[in-house]
N, C-alpha and C positions, 0 to 999 in steps of 0.2 A: 315891398313884397314882393311877393315869388311869382316868378314866372307861371303862368297858366295857361300858357299855350304848348306845354306838352303832355297838359294832365288828360289821360283818358277814360271818358265818363259819357255817360249818359248826356243828351243837349238839356241844362237845366227846364227844367217848368216853374213858371210862375200862378203861384194861386194868388192872383187877384182879389184882395179885401174888397167886401158888399157896401161898404163905406171910406171915406178918406179916412186914408192911413197910410202908415209903415209900406214900401213894396218889399217883400220879402221873396227872395229868390232861393229856390232848394234846388242842391246838384246832387244826385246821389253818383258818387265817383266808386263804392265799393257795392254789388251788388248782392252781398249778404246783407245788407241794410234791409233790403224791400224782401230777401227772404225771411229774414227773421221776423219781421214786423211789416204787414202788407200796408197799414195806415202808417208808414215813416212819414211822408211827407206832410200828412197833414197834423204830427206828433211834432215834427220840427217847426211848421209853420206857427201853429198856434201857442205853441212855448216863446220863442221869438216873439209876435205880437202881446203874446203876456209883457216879457219884459219892456216894449217900449210903448207902453200903454200909459199914458201921461205923460209921454216924455213931450216936453217941447218942439212946437214944426212936426212932428209925428208923418202928418200927410206927405212931408219932401225926403223922411229918410230911407235911405235902399238899404239893406242888408244882405249880406251872403251867405247862407248855409251850406258849407258842403260835408258832405255825411263820406265819410272816406276809411282809410284805413292804418294799420300799424306803419307800414312801409313808407307812404305819403309823406306822414307827420311827422315819424323819425326824422327821416330828411328833413322837413319843415323845420323841425326842433333844432336838429344839428346846424344849418344854415343862420336860422335867425335867431336863437336861445345860445345856441354855445354848447347844447347838451343832446349827445349822443345815443339818447334811449326813446324811445315813442310815451307820450303823454295821453290821457285822452281827452282835452279839448283846447286847440289852440286859437286866440286872438289877434285879427290881425287890420289896425284901427286902419279907418280912412281917410280922408280927406274930407273933415268936420267944420273946417273955416272953407267960405263960400262969401264971395261979396254977391254974386247975382240971387237978389232978393225970391226968385221964385225959384232957383236951380236948385236939383237934388243935393241932398245931402247922403253923400258917399260913406255911411257910418263904417264899414269893413266887413271883414270875411273871418266868420265862424265857421271853424273844422272840427271834427269829430272823427276819432279812430274808431273803428267797430271792436278789432280782436281786443284794446285796455277796456274799453267801455264794458262788453259781453263778460271779458274775464273778472273785472269789478265786480260785477252783479252776480258771479257764479264764487268769488270769493266772498261773498258779501259784505264787501264794502261800501256800497252801494245801494241802491232802492230799490224794494222787494221787487220789479222788473225790469228789463230792458227799455219799456218805453217811459218806464218812470226817470231812470236814470239821463235816458236821453235827455227828456225835457227839462230836468238839472242841470245836464254841461251844456245844454244850448243856451237857458237863460243865465247861468253863471256865464258863458262865453259872452254876449251881448252883453250883461252888467258889464265886464271890463273893457267892450267897445263903448260904455257910457262912461265910460270912468275911474269905475270902481275896481277895486285892488285889494288885494290881501297879502302885502308883504310885510305891512305891523299888525299885531293884533289888533289894535283900535279898531282900523279900516278891515280886519278879516272878521270879526265882528259884528260892524256894520253890513258888510255884506252880506255874510251868512244870514243874518235876520230879514234882507230884504228878500234874498234869495226863497227865506222859509216862509214870508207870505205872501212872494208870489206863487211859488208849489202850492200851498194850501187852497188858492184858489182853483186850482186844478185836482184837487183832492188827493194831493202825494206828501206822504208825511214827510217831518222834519227831516231830512239827509242828513244831517252833523249829528241826531241825538246819537248816542254811545259810539260814535264814529269821528274818529281822526279827521282832518281835511284832509281829500283827495284829490279835487278840480286845480287845474295849475294858473 
């Protein structure tokens, strides 16, 4: 896991759910997210919560969403995946094996790059809006934390189908229709 102590970001604000559910912390490390989407925290929180809906022991799950930029995600991608380039979203699994019955389950971190996400929307390789694309990237990242992957075609089809079903609940059209896979 990357050392987060050097990250220059605003203090994380936690939006607590009204009923028992996962703890989702949204940190904004790139102010352009708030400038482009004033309700960015609500979008991020809602997408993560949707992806976790129905997950066993969800009330014990903790997830961190970091809204970042290309420079940071490129450094993380280089360090952890050996790819010296920015990408739209990275997921870093936490410690899901816990022995204590009531201990939190630290599912992991999802980090999204502003410039890449914006560029994908501008190039029409993603959703119709930045808000929809952000929701998609967060759902995608959280599904990775839950063990879904897209390295082989059968896994990719399963993951894309689940993403499409979840996004439909938010009124977001199928992001894969007429587009090749763009998420990492």
